[in-house]
C-alpha positions in Angstrom: 25.4 121.8 -232.6 22.3 123.8 -233.3 22.4 127.5 -232.4 19.4 128.8 -230.5 18.3 132.0 -232.3 17.3 133.9 -229.2 20.8 133.7 -227.8 22.4 135.4 -230.8 19.9 138.2 -231.4 21.0 141.7 -230.7 20.1 142.8 -227.2 18.0 146.0 -227.0 20.0 149.0 -226.1 19.5 150.4 -222.6 17.3 153.5 -222.3 19.2 156.8 -222.5 20.6 157.8 -219.2 18.4 160.2 -217.3 20.0 163.5 -216.5 21.3 163.6 -213.0 19.3 165.7 -210.6 20.4 169.3 -210.4 22.2 170.2 -207.2 20.1 172.0 -204.6 20.4 175.8 -204.8 22.9 177.4 -202.4 21.6 178.2 -199.0 21.3 182.0 -198.5 24.2 183.4 -196.4 21.9 184.6 -193.6 20.5 181.0 -193.1 23.8 179.2 -193.5 24.7 179.4 -189.8 21.5 177.5 -188.9 21.8 174.6 -191.3 23.2 171.4 -189.8 26.7 170.6 -191.1 25.9 167.0 -192.1 29.3 165.4 -191.8 32.3 165.0 -189.6 32.5 165.3 -185.8 29.9 168.0 -185.8 27.5 166.2 -188.2 24.2 167.1 -186.6 25.1 170.6 -185.3 24.7 173.9 -187.0 27.7 176.2 -187.5 26.3 178.6 -184.9 26.4 175.7 -182.3 29.9 174.7 -183.4 31.1 178.3 -183.1 30.0 178.3 -179.4 31.7 174.9 -178.7 34.8 174.9 -181.0 35.3 178.0 -183.1 38.7 176.7 -184.4 36.8 173.9 -186.2 35.0 176.5 -188.4 38.3 178.3 -189.1 39.9 175.0 -190.0 36.9 174.0 -192.2 37.0 177.3 -194.1 40.7 176.6 -195.0 40.3 172.9 -195.9 36.8 172.2 -197.1 35.7 173.7 -200.5 32.0 174.0 -199.4 31.1 177.1 -197.4 29.8 176.0 -194.0 29.0 179.3 -192.4 28.5 183.0 -193.1 31.5 185.3 -193.4 30.4 187.2 -190.3 30.4 184.0 -188.2 33.8 183.0 -189.6 35.3 186.4 -188.8 34.0 186.0 -185.2 35.5 182.5 -184.9 38.8 183.8 -186.3 38.8 186.6 -183.7 38.1 184.2 -180.9 40.9 181.8 -182.0 43.3 184.8 -182.2 42.3 185.9 -178.7 42.7 182.4 -177.3 46.2 182.1 -178.8 47.4 185.5 -177.7 46.0 185.1 -174.2 48.0 181.8 -173.9 51.2 182.9 -175.8 51.2 186.6 -175.3 51.4 187.4 -179.1 50.4 185.6 -182.2 53.9 185.6 -183.6 55.2 183.9 -180.4 52.7 181.0 -181.1 53.8 180.8 -184.7 57.5 180.6 -183.7 57.0 177.8 -181.2 
């Protein structure tokens, strides 16, 4: 059987991989509360909107998602609202934690 020369020639090596694009710069903290979240149940809402509707989500996200979703000031406000909601229902935060 005759070998076809073009089948046994070395294949050209692929071009060198391009560097992956650099990640976008972090959003300044004062603007963070107004940037849509982009995933999950509040995908198209900003943290400021979520704080009005469900402050416990931002508290949960701060404890479970490595990316910072909102400013520290908004997070502290959400934590305060969650504490107040728990204490108004259970009388004291420790009563809630012991249930």
